[in-house]
C-alpha atoms as an extended CHARMM CRD file, in Angstrom:
* protein
*
       108  EXT
         1         1  UNK       CA             30.0290000000        0.6490000000       39.7330000000  PROA      1               0.0000000000
         2         2  UNK       CA             27.3870000000        0.6330000000       36.9870000000  PROA      2               0.0000000000
         3         3  UNK       CA             27.6580000000        2.8370000000       33.9840000000  PROA      3               0.0000000000
         4         4  UNK       CA             24.8200000000        5.3850000000       33.8590000000  PROA      4               0.0000000000
         5         5  UNK       CA             22.3460000000        5.0800000000       30.9770000000  PROA      5               0.0000000000
         6         6  UNK       CA             22.5160000000        7.6610000000       28.2500000000  PROA      6               0.0000000000
         7         7  UNK       CA             18.8240000000        8.4800000000       27.9280000000  PROA      7               0.0000000000
         8         8  UNK       CA             19.4420000000       11.1480000000       25.3180000000  PROA      8               0.0000000000
         9         9  UNK       CA             21.2460000000        8.7030000000       23.0250000000  PROA      9               0.0000000000
        10        10  UNK       CA             18.5430000000        6.0650000000       23.5480000000  PROA      10              0.0000000000
        11        11  UNK       CA             15.8150000000        8.5960000000       22.7810000000  PROA      11              0.0000000000
        12        12  UNK       CA             17.6420000000        9.7600000000       19.6720000000  PROA      12              0.0000000000
        13        13  UNK       CA             17.9660000000        6.1380000000       18.5190000000  PROA      13              0.0000000000
        14        14  UNK       CA             14.2580000000        5.4900000000       19.0850000000  PROA      14              0.0000000000
        15        15  UNK       CA             13.3230000000        8.6560000000       17.2140000000  PROA      15              0.0000000000
        16        16  UNK       CA             15.5020000000        7.5860000000       14.2830000000  PROA      16              0.0000000000
        17        17  UNK       CA             13.9100000000        4.1290000000       14.2510000000  PROA      17              0.0000000000
        18        18  UNK       CA             10.4090000000        5.6550000000       14.3370000000  PROA      18              0.0000000000
        19        19  UNK       CA             11.3430000000        7.9150000000       11.4100000000  PROA      19              0.0000000000
        20        20  UNK       CA             12.6400000000        4.9310000000        9.4240000000  PROA      20              0.0000000000
        21        21  UNK       CA              9.4560000000        2.9560000000       10.1360000000  PROA      21              0.0000000000
        22        22  UNK       CA              7.2790000000        5.8600000000        9.0070000000  PROA      22              0.0000000000
        23        23  UNK       CA              9.3240000000        6.2590000000        5.8220000000  PROA      23              0.0000000000
        24        24  UNK       CA              9.0280000000        2.5400000000        5.0870000000  PROA      24              0.0000000000
        25        25  UNK       CA              5.2680000000        2.6490000000        5.6800000000  PROA      25              0.0000000000
        26        26  UNK       CA              4.8390000000        5.5790000000        3.2800000000  PROA      26              0.0000000000
        27        27  UNK       CA              6.9470000000        3.7960000000        0.6580000000  PROA      27              0.0000000000
        28        28  UNK       CA              4.9360000000        0.5810000000        1.0200000000  PROA      28              0.0000000000
        29        29  UNK       CA              1.6490000000        2.4750000000        0.6880000000  PROA      29              0.0000000000
        30        30  UNK       CA              2.9450000000        4.0850000000       -2.4940000000  PROA      30              0.0000000000
        31        31  UNK       CA              3.9890000000        0.6980000000       -3.8340000000  PROA      31              0.0000000000
        32        32  UNK       CA              0.5280000000       -0.6460000000       -3.0240000000  PROA      32              0.0000000000
        33        33  UNK       CA             -1.1420000000        2.1820000000       -4.9370000000  PROA      33              0.0000000000
        34        34  UNK       CA              1.0420000000        1.4240000000       -7.9530000000  PROA      34              0.0000000000
        35        35  UNK       CA              0.6040000000       -2.3620000000       -7.7090000000  PROA      35              0.0000000000
        36        36  UNK       CA             -3.1820000000       -2.0760000000       -7.6740000000  PROA      36              0.0000000000
        37        37  UNK       CA             -3.1880000000        0.2430000000      -10.6650000000  PROA      37              0.0000000000
        38        38  UNK       CA             -4.6420000000        3.0670000000       -8.6060000000  PROA      38              0.0000000000
        39        39  UNK       CA             -1.7790000000        5.3700000000       -9.5440000000  PROA      39              0.0000000000
        40        40  UNK       CA             -3.8480000000        6.3860000000      -12.5680000000  PROA      40              0.0000000000
        41        41  UNK       CA             -6.2610000000        8.2400000000      -10.3060000000  PROA      41              0.0000000000
        42        42  UNK       CA             -5.7200000000       11.7860000000       -9.1220000000  PROA      42              0.0000000000
        43        43  UNK       CA             -4.7550000000       12.4520000000       -5.5170000000  PROA      43              0.0000000000
        44        44  UNK       CA             -8.2400000000       13.8870000000       -4.9330000000  PROA      44              0.0000000000
        45        45  UNK       CA             -9.9200000000       10.7240000000       -6.2440000000  PROA      45              0.0000000000
        46        46  UNK       CA             -7.7080000000        8.4970000000       -4.1150000000  PROA      46              0.0000000000
        47        47  UNK       CA             -8.2770000000       10.6370000000       -1.0300000000  PROA      47              0.0000000000
        48        48  UNK       CA            -12.0430000000       10.5750000000       -1.5880000000  PROA      48              0.0000000000
        49        49  UNK       CA            -12.0940000000        6.8040000000       -1.9910000000  PROA      49              0.0000000000
        50        50  UNK       CA             -9.9760000000        6.3140000000        1.1320000000  PROA      50              0.0000000000
        51        51  UNK       CA            -12.2280000000        8.6320000000        3.1310000000  PROA      51              0.0000000000
        52        52  UNK       CA            -15.2690000000        6.5990000000        2.1060000000  PROA      52              0.0000000000
        53        53  UNK       CA            -13.3910000000        3.4310000000        3.0740000000  PROA      53              0.0000000000
        54        54  UNK       CA            -12.4580000000        4.8580000000        6.4730000000  PROA      54              0.0000000000
        55        55  UNK       CA            -16.0060000000        6.0400000000        7.1450000000  PROA      55              0.0000000000
        56        56  UNK       CA            -17.6320000000        2.7420000000        6.1490000000  PROA      56              0.0000000000
        57        57  UNK       CA            -19.1780000000        0.8620000000        9.0590000000  PROA      57              0.0000000000
        58        58  UNK       CA            -20.7910000000       -1.9160000000        6.9770000000  PROA      58              0.0000000000
        59        59  UNK       CA            -18.9280000000       -5.0400000000        8.0980000000  PROA      59              0.0000000000
        60        60  UNK       CA            -20.1480000000       -6.9510000000        5.0580000000  PROA      60              0.0000000000
        61        61  UNK       CA            -18.4360000000       -4.4970000000        2.7340000000  PROA      61              0.0000000000
        62        62  UNK       CA            -15.2830000000       -4.5170000000        4.8210000000  PROA      62              0.0000000000
        63        63  UNK       CA            -15.1630000000       -8.3350000000        4.7620000000  PROA      63              0.0000000000
        64        64  UNK       CA            -15.6590000000       -8.3690000000        0.9860000000  PROA      64              0.0000000000
        65        65  UNK       CA            -12.8760000000       -5.8020000000        0.5380000000  PROA      65              0.0000000000
        66        66  UNK       CA            -10.6270000000       -7.8150000000        2.8220000000  PROA      66              0.0000000000
        67        67  UNK       CA            -11.2240000000      -11.0290000000        0.8560000000  PROA      67              0.0000000000
        68        68  UNK       CA            -10.5640000000       -9.2290000000       -2.3990000000  PROA      68              0.0000000000
        69        69  UNK       CA             -7.3490000000       -7.7690000000       -1.0150000000  PROA      69              0.0000000000
        70        70  UNK       CA             -6.1970000000      -11.1510000000        0.2750000000  PROA      70              0.0000000000
        71        71  UNK       CA             -6.8590000000      -12.6620000000       -3.1610000000  PROA      71              0.0000000000
        72        72  UNK       CA             -4.8530000000       -9.8300000000       -4.7550000000  PROA      72              0.0000000000
        73        73  UNK       CA             -1.8280000000      -10.5480000000       -2.5630000000  PROA      73              0.0000000000
        74        74  UNK       CA             -2.1060000000      -14.3060000000       -3.0990000000  PROA      74              0.0000000000
        75        75  UNK       CA             -2.1390000000      -13.8220000000       -6.8840000000  PROA      75              0.0000000000
        76        76  UNK       CA              0.9240000000      -11.5990000000       -6.6820000000  PROA      76              0.0000000000
        77        77  UNK       CA              2.8540000000      -14.0010000000       -4.4490000000  PROA      77              0.0000000000
        78        78  UNK       CA              2.2260000000      -16.9560000000       -6.7860000000  PROA      78              0.0000000000
        79        79  UNK       CA              3.7790000000      -15.2310000000       -9.8000000000  PROA      79              0.0000000000
        80        80  UNK       CA              7.2250000000      -16.4700000000      -10.6750000000  PROA      80              0.0000000000
        81        81  UNK       CA             10.0080000000      -13.9190000000      -10.3840000000  PROA      81              0.0000000000
        82        82  UNK       CA             10.5840000000      -13.8570000000      -14.1530000000  PROA      82              0.0000000000
        83        83  UNK       CA              6.9720000000      -12.8470000000      -14.8100000000  PROA      83              0.0000000000
        84        84  UNK       CA              7.2140000000      -10.0930000000      -12.2200000000  PROA      84              0.0000000000
        85        85  UNK       CA             10.3530000000       -8.7150000000      -13.8670000000  PROA      85              0.0000000000
        86        86  UNK       CA              8.7190000000       -8.9320000000      -17.2730000000  PROA      86              0.0000000000
        87        87  UNK       CA              5.6820000000       -7.0400000000      -15.9770000000  PROA      87              0.0000000000
        88        88  UNK       CA              7.8890000000       -4.3850000000      -14.4360000000  PROA      88              0.0000000000
        89        89  UNK       CA              9.5920000000       -3.7920000000      -17.7830000000  PROA      89              0.0000000000
        90        90  UNK       CA              6.2280000000       -3.4900000000      -19.5440000000  PROA      90              0.0000000000
        91        91  UNK       CA              4.5840000000       -1.4100000000      -16.8200000000  PROA      91              0.0000000000
        92        92  UNK       CA              4.5520000000        1.9090000000      -18.7240000000  PROA      92              0.0000000000
        93        93  UNK       CA              2.7720000000        0.2920000000      -21.6680000000  PROA      93              0.0000000000
        94        94  UNK       CA              0.2190000000       -1.3430000000      -19.3660000000  PROA      94              0.0000000000
        95        95  UNK       CA             -0.3730000000        1.5010000000      -16.9310000000  PROA      95              0.0000000000
        96        96  UNK       CA             -3.3600000000        2.7780000000      -18.8920000000  PROA      96              0.0000000000
        97        97  UNK       CA             -4.7600000000       -0.7530000000      -19.1320000000  PROA      97              0.0000000000
        98        98  UNK       CA             -4.6600000000       -1.2740000000      -15.3680000000  PROA      98              0.0000000000
        99        99  UNK       CA             -7.1680000000        1.4450000000      -14.5930000000  PROA      99              0.0000000000
       100       100  UNK       CA            -10.2910000000       -0.1820000000      -16.1080000000  PROA      100             0.0000000000
       101       101  UNK       CA             -9.5470000000       -3.3120000000      -14.0940000000  PROA      101             0.0000000000
       102       102  UNK       CA             -9.8130000000       -1.2540000000      -10.9410000000  PROA      102             0.0000000000
       103       103  UNK       CA            -13.0100000000        0.3230000000      -12.1440000000  PROA      103             0.0000000000
       104       104  UNK       CA            -14.9430000000       -0.6360000000       -9.0320000000  PROA      104             0.0000000000
       105       105  UNK       CA            -14.9690000000        2.9760000000       -7.8930000000  PROA      105             0.0000000000
       106       106  UNK       CA            -18.6510000000        2.6180000000       -7.0110000000  PROA      106             0.0000000000
       107       107  UNK       CA            -17.9330000000       -0.3530000000       -4.7360000000  PROA      107             0.0000000000
       108       108  UNK       CA            -16.3840000000        1.9420000000       -2.1410000000  PROA      108             0.0000000000
């Protein structure tokens, strides 16, 4: 005779996995904000920029943003681990310097 499935336990497991995935997504988005230097902006500024991004229908702009983002990730992946650790140690001293580099607020 087959053992009956425990749907409650399976559902609980799926809910836990969904919660973990959501937590990981939020953490990765936060890490992305910090890595791009956008953590110097207020929450209102970031929200406004993201709203403009979400409302944009111009495919040319979206393609340009996508290429720029891909280039950002390629630059980061090419860095040797030692340089990444060195940058992490110096991050507080450079946090103010990262904001002008992301000064393309008008591009959004």
